[in-house]
N, C-alpha and C positions, 0 to 999 in steps of 0.2 A: 848379789855382788858383795865381795869381801869389804871389810872396813877400810883397808888401805886403798883398794881400787876406788871406793866411793870418795875417799879424801882426795885422790888424784883428779877425779871428775869434778868435784867441787872447786878445787884449786884452779883447774882449767877454765871453769865457768867464771870464776872471780877475775882471772886474768883477762878474759875476753871483755868483761864488763869494764875493767879498768882501761882497756884500750879504747873502748867506745867513749869513755868519759875523758880521755886525754885531751881532746880539743877544748872541752869546757874548763878543765883544770888549767890549761895554758892561759885562758882568758881571765881567770880569777886570781891567779898567783903571779907575783912579779918574777921576771926572769933573772937568773944569776948573772951578774955583770961579767963573770969570767967564762962560764961555759954555756950559758943560755938556757939551762934547764929550769923548770919552774921551782921556786923556793917556797917551802912551807914554813920553815922556822929559821930564825937567825939567832945564834947564841953569841952574845957579846962576851969576849974573853979578855978585854982590856979597853982602855979609853979610846983606842983608835982601831982595834981589831975585832973581827967577828968570824964565825964559821957559819956558812949557809948549809942548810940541810934540805933535801937528802943528798945533795951532790958532794958536800964536804969541802967545797972551795973556801979559801980564806979571803974575806972581803973586808973593805972598810966598814966600821961600825955603823956608819950612817948611809951606806950604799943603797939600802932598800927602804929608807925612811919615807913615810907617807907625809906629804905636806899637811900641816894643820890648817883647818878652816878657821878663820877669825871673823 
């Protein structure tokens, strides 16, 4: 198999694995308040604004804050 063909096969296998893990990902990551996709990172860009990733939605800086245990 050529190198490019093998890379395509590997990419397809990775995509299938990601699809299988999608349900687990939804349970462990909070949902974006705008679009509902799982959010992995929130980048704060100002005192009240942030960008959720990977969706790119603009959200309030504290929208995905986890309550602190006291």
